[in-house]
PDB file with SEQRES, HELIX, SHEET and CRYST1 records, atoms N, CA, C and O in Angstrom:
SEQRES   1 A   50  MET THR HIS ARG PRO GLU THR PRO LEU LEU ASP THR VAL          
SEQRES   2 A   50  GLU THR PRO ALA ASP ILE ARG LEU LEU SER ALA ASP GLN          
SEQRES   3 A   50  LEU PRO GLN LEU ALA ASP GLU LEU ARG ALA GLU VAL ILE          
SEQRES   4 A   50  SER ALA VAL GLY VAL THR GLY GLY HIS LEU GLY                  
HELIX    1 AA1 LEU A   10  THR A   12  5                                   3    
HELIX    2 AA2 PRO A   16  ARG A   20  1                                   5    
HELIX    3 AA3 LEU A   27  THR A   45  1                                  19    
CRYST1    1.000    1.000    1.000  90.00  90.00  90.00 P 1           1          
ATOM      1  N   MET A   1      24.894 234.706-114.909  1.00  0.00           N  
ATOM      2  CA  MET A   1      24.524 233.376-114.442  1.00  0.00           C  
ATOM      3  C   MET A   1      23.849 233.507-113.076  1.00  0.00           C  
ATOM      4  O   MET A   1      24.350 234.195-112.188  1.00  0.00           O  
ATOM      5  N   THR A   2      22.730 232.851-112.926  1.00  0.00           N  
ATOM      6  CA  THR A   2      21.977 232.913-111.684  1.00  0.00           C  
ATOM      7  C   THR A   2      22.478 231.848-110.712  1.00  0.00           C  
ATOM      8  O   THR A   2      22.733 230.704-111.087  1.00  0.00           O  
ATOM      9  N   HIS A   3      22.609 232.256-109.462  1.00  0.00           N  
ATOM     10  CA  HIS A   3      23.047 231.339-108.416  1.00  0.00           C  
ATOM     11  C   HIS A   3      21.906 230.393-108.061  1.00  0.00           C  
ATOM     12  O   HIS A   3      20.797 230.836-107.763  1.00  0.00           O  
ATOM     13  N   ARG A   4      22.173 229.106-108.093  1.00  0.00           N  
ATOM     14  CA  ARG A   4      21.175 228.113-107.698  1.00  0.00           C  
ATOM     15  C   ARG A   4      21.160 228.021-106.180  1.00  0.00           C  
ATOM     16  O   ARG A   4      22.211 227.874-105.556  1.00  0.00           O  
ATOM     17  N   PRO A   5      19.965 228.108-105.577  1.00  0.00           N  
ATOM     18  CA  PRO A   5      19.900 228.059-104.112  1.00  0.00           C  
ATOM     19  C   PRO A   5      20.288 226.678-103.580  1.00  0.00           C  
ATOM     20  O   PRO A   5      20.128 225.663-104.258  1.00  0.00           O  
ATOM     21  N   GLU A   6      20.795 226.671-102.363  1.00  0.00           N  
ATOM     22  CA  GLU A   6      21.090 225.402-101.706  1.00  0.00           C  
ATOM     23  C   GLU A   6      19.785 224.796-101.216  1.00  0.00           C  
ATOM     24  O   GLU A   6      18.987 225.464-100.559  1.00  0.00           O  
ATOM     25  N   THR A   7      19.575 223.526-101.541  1.00  0.00           N  
ATOM     26  CA  THR A   7      18.333 222.840-101.165  1.00  0.00           C  
ATOM     27  C   THR A   7      18.651 221.441-100.645  1.00  0.00           C  
ATOM     28  O   THR A   7      18.294 220.450-101.283  1.00  0.00           O  
ATOM     29  N   PRO A   8      19.315 221.349 -99.499  1.00  0.00           N  
ATOM     30  CA  PRO A   8      19.746 220.032 -99.014  1.00  0.00           C  
ATOM     31  C   PRO A   8      18.594 219.073 -98.714  1.00  0.00           C  
ATOM     32  O   PRO A   8      18.710 217.873 -98.964  1.00  0.00           O  
ATOM     33  N   LEU A   9      17.500 219.580 -98.190  1.00  0.00           N  
ATOM     34  CA  LEU A   9      16.371 218.697 -97.878  1.00  0.00           C  
ATOM     35  C   LEU A   9      15.620 218.325 -99.151  1.00  0.00           C  
ATOM     36  O   LEU A   9      15.272 217.161 -99.350  1.00  0.00           O  
ATOM     37  N   LEU A  10      15.370 219.305-100.011  1.00  0.00           N  
ATOM     38  CA  LEU A  10      14.672 219.041-101.275  1.00  0.00           C  
ATOM     39  C   LEU A  10      15.449 218.045-102.126  1.00  0.00           C  
ATOM     40  O   LEU A  10      14.853 217.227-102.827  1.00  0.00           O  
ATOM     41  N   ASP A  11      16.764 218.110-102.068  1.00  0.00           N  
ATOM     42  CA  ASP A  11      17.600 217.194-102.852  1.00  0.00           C  
ATOM     43  C   ASP A  11      17.427 215.738-102.431  1.00  0.00           C  
ATOM     44  O   ASP A  11      17.762 214.834-103.196  1.00  0.00           O  
ATOM     45  N   THR A  12      16.912 215.497-101.236  1.00  0.00           N  
ATOM     46  CA  THR A  12      16.714 214.120-100.774  1.00  0.00           C  
ATOM     47  C   THR A  12      15.374 213.543-101.219  1.00  0.00           C  
ATOM     48  O   THR A  12      15.143 212.341-101.086  1.00  0.00           O  
ATOM     49  N   VAL A  13      14.496 214.383-101.743  1.00  0.00           N  
ATOM     50  CA  VAL A  13      13.146 213.949-102.122  1.00  0.00           C  
ATOM     51  C   VAL A  13      13.143 213.490-103.580  1.00  0.00           C  
ATOM     52  O   VAL A  13      13.457 214.258-104.490  1.00  0.00           O  
ATOM     53  N   GLU A  14      12.784 212.231-103.779  1.00  0.00           N  
ATOM     54  CA  GLU A  14      12.680 211.688-105.136  1.00  0.00           C  
ATOM     55  C   GLU A  14      11.265 211.237-105.459  1.00  0.00           C  
ATOM     56  O   GLU A  14      10.876 211.210-106.627  1.00  0.00           O  
ATOM     57  N   THR A  15      10.494 210.883-104.444  1.00  0.00           N  
ATOM     58  CA  THR A  15       9.124 210.423-104.655  1.00  0.00           C  
ATOM     59  C   THR A  15       8.231 211.015-103.566  1.00  0.00           C  
ATOM     60  O   THR A  15       8.735 211.475-102.541  1.00  0.00           O  
ATOM     61  N   PRO A  16       6.924 211.010-103.771  1.00  0.00           N  
ATOM     62  CA  PRO A  16       6.024 211.475-102.716  1.00  0.00           C  
ATOM     63  C   PRO A  16       6.208 210.716-101.401  1.00  0.00           C  
ATOM     64  O   PRO A  16       5.998 211.278-100.326  1.00  0.00           O  
ATOM     65  N   ALA A  17       6.591 209.469-101.482  1.00  0.00           N  
ATOM     66  CA  ALA A  17       6.817 208.681-100.259  1.00  0.00           C  
ATOM     67  C   ALA A  17       7.928 209.286 -99.414  1.00  0.00           C  
ATOM     68  O   ALA A  17       7.895 209.198 -98.186  1.00  0.00           O  
ATOM     69  N   ASP A  18       8.912 209.899-100.064  1.00  0.00           N  
ATOM     70  CA  ASP A  18      10.002 210.539 -99.323  1.00  0.00           C  
ATOM     71  C   ASP A  18       9.483 211.703 -98.485  1.00  0.00           C  
ATOM     72  O   ASP A  18       9.966 211.932 -97.376  1.00  0.00           O  
ATOM     73  N   ILE A  19       8.521 212.426 -98.997  1.00  0.00           N  
ATOM     74  CA  ILE A  19       7.938 213.551 -98.254  1.00  0.00           C  
ATOM     75  C   ILE A  19       7.200 213.041 -97.023  1.00  0.00           C  
ATOM     76  O   ILE A  19       7.243 213.670 -95.966  1.00  0.00           O  
ATOM     77  N   ARG A  20       6.538 211.929 -97.155  1.00  0.00           N  
ATOM     78  CA  ARG A  20       5.789 211.361 -96.029  1.00  0.00           C  
ATOM     79  C   ARG A  20       6.697 210.931 -94.882  1.00  0.00           C  
ATOM     80  O   ARG A  20       6.252 210.823 -93.739  1.00  0.00           O  
ATOM     81  N   LEU A  21       7.955 210.691 -95.183  1.00  0.00           N  
ATOM     82  CA  LEU A  21       8.906 210.277 -94.147  1.00  0.00           C  
ATOM     83  C   LEU A  21       9.473 211.455 -93.359  1.00  0.00           C  
ATOM     84  O   LEU A  21      10.109 211.259 -92.323  1.00  0.00           O  
ATOM     85  N   LEU A  22       9.249 212.671 -93.840  1.00  0.00           N  
ATOM     86  CA  LEU A  22       9.775 213.854 -93.154  1.00  0.00           C  
ATOM     87  C   LEU A  22       8.943 214.159 -91.913  1.00  0.00           C  
ATOM     88  O   LEU A  22       7.753 213.849 -91.856  1.00  0.00           O  
ATOM     89  N   SER A  23       9.579 214.765 -90.934  1.00  0.00           N  
ATOM     90  CA  SER A  23       8.855 215.167 -89.732  1.00  0.00           C  
ATOM     91  C   SER A  23       8.107 216.464 -90.007  1.00  0.00           C  
ATOM     92  O   SER A  23       8.400 217.172 -90.971  1.00  0.00           O  
ATOM     93  N   ALA A  24       7.144 216.764 -89.156  1.00  0.00           N  
ATOM     94  CA  ALA A  24       6.376 218.005 -89.294  1.00  0.00           C  
ATOM     95  C   ALA A  24       7.287 219.227 -89.179  1.00  0.00           C  
ATOM     96  O   ALA A  24       7.019 220.263 -89.788  1.00  0.00           O  
ATOM     97  N   ASP A  25       8.355 219.106 -88.404  1.00  0.00           N  
ATOM     98  CA  ASP A  25       9.304 220.214 -88.252  1.00  0.00           C  
ATOM     99  C   ASP A  25      10.105 220.476 -89.527  1.00  0.00           C  
ATOM    100  O   ASP A  25      10.587 221.589 -89.736  1.00  0.00           O  
ATOM    101  N   GLN A  26      10.249 219.463 -90.377  1.00  0.00           N  
ATOM    102  CA  GLN A  26      11.023 219.612 -91.606  1.00  0.00           C  
ATOM    103  C   GLN A  26      10.202 220.201 -92.754  1.00  0.00           C  
ATOM    104  O   GLN A  26      10.774 220.710 -93.717  1.00  0.00           O  
ATOM    105  N   LEU A  27       8.891 220.141 -92.668  1.00  0.00           N  
ATOM    106  CA  LEU A  27       8.054 220.581 -93.783  1.00  0.00           C  
ATOM    107  C   LEU A  27       8.192 222.065 -94.111  1.00  0.00           C  
ATOM    108  O   LEU A  27       8.234 222.405 -95.294  1.00  0.00           O  
ATOM    109  N   PRO A  28       8.266 222.971 -93.129  1.00  0.00           N  
ATOM    110  CA  PRO A  28       8.493 224.381 -93.496  1.00  0.00           C  
ATOM    111  C   PRO A  28       9.814 224.601 -94.246  1.00  0.00           C  
ATOM    112  O   PRO A  28       9.882 225.415 -95.168  1.00  0.00           O  
ATOM    113  N   GLN A  29      10.853 223.874 -93.846  1.00  0.00           N  
ATOM    114  CA  GLN A  29      12.136 223.980 -94.551  1.00  0.00           C  
ATOM    115  C   GLN A  29      11.990 223.485 -95.983  1.00  0.00           C  
ATOM    116  O   GLN A  29      12.507 224.105 -96.913  1.00  0.00           O  
ATOM    117  N   LEU A  30      11.287 222.371 -96.163  1.00  0.00           N  
ATOM    118  CA  LEU A  30      11.068 221.844 -97.506  1.00  0.00           C  
ATOM    119  C   LEU A  30      10.304 222.853 -98.360  1.00  0.00           C  
ATOM    120  O   LEU A  30      10.644 223.062 -99.524  1.00  0.00           O  
ATOM    121  N   ALA A  31       9.283 223.474 -97.794  1.00  0.00           N  
ATOM    122  CA  ALA A  31       8.508 224.473 -98.529  1.00  0.00           C  
ATOM    123  C   ALA A  31       9.377 225.671 -98.913  1.00  0.00           C  
ATOM    124  O   ALA A  31       9.275 226.174-100.032  1.00  0.00           O  
ATOM    125  N   ASP A  32      10.224 226.128 -98.004  1.00  0.00           N  
ATOM    126  CA  ASP A  32      11.119 227.251 -98.286  1.00  0.00           C  
ATOM    127  C   ASP A  32      12.098 226.908 -99.405  1.00  0.00           C  
ATOM    128  O   ASP A  32      12.346 227.723-100.294  1.00  0.00           O  
ATOM    129  N   GLU A  33      12.647 225.707 -99.357  1.00  0.00           N  
ATOM    130  CA  GLU A  33      13.599 225.282-100.376  1.00  0.00           C  
ATOM    131  C   GLU A  33      12.915 225.147-101.738  1.00  0.00           C  
ATOM    132  O   GLU A  33      13.476 225.540-102.761  1.00  0.00           O  
ATOM    133  N   LEU A  34      11.715 224.596-101.747  1.00  0.00           N  
ATOM    134  CA  LEU A  34      10.974 224.442-102.993  1.00  0.00           C  
ATOM    135  C   LEU A  34      10.647 225.805-103.602  1.00  0.00           C  
ATOM    136  O   LEU A  34      10.760 225.995-104.813  1.00  0.00           O  
ATOM    137  N   ARG A  35      10.243 226.742-102.760  1.00  0.00           N  
ATOM    138  CA  ARG A  35       9.946 228.096-103.230  1.00  0.00           C  
ATOM    139  C   ARG A  35      11.196 228.734-103.827  1.00  0.00           C  
ATOM    140  O   ARG A  35      11.123 229.336-104.898  1.00  0.00           O  
ATOM    141  N   ALA A  36      12.328 228.616-103.164  1.00  0.00           N  
ATOM    142  CA  ALA A  36      13.569 229.183-103.673  1.00  0.00           C  
ATOM    143  C   ALA A  36      13.959 228.559-105.009  1.00  0.00           C  
ATOM    144  O   ALA A  36      14.432 229.254-105.908  1.00  0.00           O  
ATOM    145  N   GLU A  37      13.765 227.270-105.138  1.00  0.00           N  
ATOM    146  CA  GLU A  37      14.095 226.568-106.383  1.00  0.00           C  
ATOM    147  C   GLU A  37      13.204 227.043-107.529  1.00  0.00           C  
ATOM    148  O   GLU A  37      13.691 227.271-108.637  1.00  0.00           O  
ATOM    149  N   VAL A  38      11.913 227.193-107.274  1.00  0.00           N  
ATOM    150  CA  VAL A  38      10.982 227.654-108.310  1.00  0.00           C  
ATOM    151  C   VAL A  38      11.323 229.077-108.730  1.00  0.00           C  
ATOM    152  O   VAL A  38      11.345 229.377-109.924  1.00  0.00           O  
ATOM    153  N   ILE A  39      11.586 229.952-107.776  1.00  0.00           N  
ATOM    154  CA  ILE A  39      11.941 231.335-108.090  1.00  0.00           C  
ATOM    155  C   ILE A  39      13.227 231.376-108.913  1.00  0.00           C  
ATOM    156  O   ILE A  39      13.327 232.147-109.867  1.00  0.00           O  
ATOM    157  N   SER A  40      14.195 230.563-108.555  1.00  0.00           N  
ATOM    158  CA  SER A  40      15.446 230.509-109.303  1.00  0.00           C  
ATOM    159  C   SER A  40      15.199 230.036-110.731  1.00  0.00           C  
ATOM    160  O   SER A  40      15.739 230.615-111.673  1.00  0.00           O  
ATOM    161  N   ALA A  41      14.399 229.002-110.903  1.00  0.00           N  
ATOM    162  CA  ALA A  41      14.116 228.469-112.242  1.00  0.00           C  
ATOM    163  C   ALA A  41      13.382 229.486-113.103  1.00  0.00           C  
ATOM    164  O   ALA A  41      13.695 229.635-114.284  1.00  0.00           O  
ATOM    165  N   VAL A  42      12.413 230.186-112.530  1.00  0.00           N  
ATOM    166  CA  VAL A  42      11.671 231.193-113.283  1.00  0.00           C  
ATOM    167  C   VAL A  42      12.589 232.360-113.652  1.00  0.00           C  
ATOM    168  O   VAL A  42      12.446 232.954-114.720  1.00  0.00           O  
ATOM    169  N   GLY A  43      13.520 232.681-112.776  1.00  0.00           N  
ATOM    170  CA  GLY A  43      14.466 233.747-113.061  1.00  0.00           C  
ATOM    171  C   GLY A  43      15.372 233.418-114.243  1.00  0.00           C  
ATOM    172  O   GLY A  43      15.811 234.320-114.956  1.00  0.00           O  
ATOM    173  N   VAL A  44      15.652 232.141-114.454  1.00  0.00           N  
ATOM    174  CA  VAL A  44      16.511 231.714-115.555  1.00  0.00           C  
ATOM    175  C   VAL A  44      15.724 231.574-116.843  1.00  0.00           C  
ATOM    176  O   VAL A  44      16.169 232.033-117.895  1.00  0.00           O  
ATOM    177  N   THR A  45      14.559 230.946-116.774  1.00  0.00           N  
ATOM    178  CA  THR A  45      13.795 230.642-117.980  1.00  0.00           C  
ATOM    179  C   THR A  45      12.817 231.745-118.367  1.00  0.00           C  
ATOM    180  O   THR A  45      12.324 231.775-119.494  1.00  0.00           O  
ATOM    181  N   GLY A  46      12.540 232.638-117.444  1.00  0.00           N  
ATOM    182  CA  GLY A  46      11.552 233.688-117.716  1.00  0.00           C  
ATOM    183  C   GLY A  46      10.163 233.171-117.468  1.00  0.00           C  
ATOM    184  O   GLY A  46       9.966 231.981-117.227  1.00  0.00           O  
ATOM    185  N   GLY A  47       9.220 234.044-117.526  1.00  0.00           N  
ATOM    186  CA  GLY A  47       7.843 233.659-117.299  1.00  0.00           C  
ATOM    187  C   GLY A  47       7.285 234.380-116.094  1.00  0.00           C  
ATOM    188  O   GLY A  47       7.884 235.326-115.581  1.00  0.00           O  
ATOM    189  N   HIS A  48       6.150 233.929-115.657  1.00  0.00           N  
ATOM    190  CA  HIS A  48       5.457 234.590-114.569  1.00  0.00           C  
ATOM    191  C   HIS A  48       5.241 233.603-113.423  1.00  0.00           C  
ATOM    192  O   HIS A  48       4.806 232.472-113.636  1.00  0.00           O  
ATOM    193  N   LEU A  49       5.546 234.040-112.232  1.00  0.00           N  
ATOM    194  CA  LEU A  49       5.310 233.234-111.044  1.00  0.00           C  
ATOM    195  C   LEU A  49       4.244 233.960-110.233  1.00  0.00           C  
ATOM    196  O   LEU A  49       4.491 235.024-109.664  1.00  0.00           O  
ATOM    197  N   GLY A  50       3.086 233.382-110.191  1.00  0.00           N  
ATOM    198  CA  GLY A  50       2.028 234.088-109.484  1.00  0.00           C  
ATOM    199  C   GLY A  50       1.074 233.177-108.788  1.00  0.00           C  
ATOM    200  O   GLY A  50       0.130 233.643-108.150  1.00  0.00           O  
TER     201      GLY A  50                                                      
END                                                                             
């Protein structure tokens, strides 16, 4: 079983409008969390991430 990464900031985003409310300082964290989530999902389902 693959460990799902913790994504506290990504978990708060439900619509594009939510992203617009984030500060510029929060965007790198959001990008890191999104990347970790995608890598985790590809690791479970298989496929290519490129």
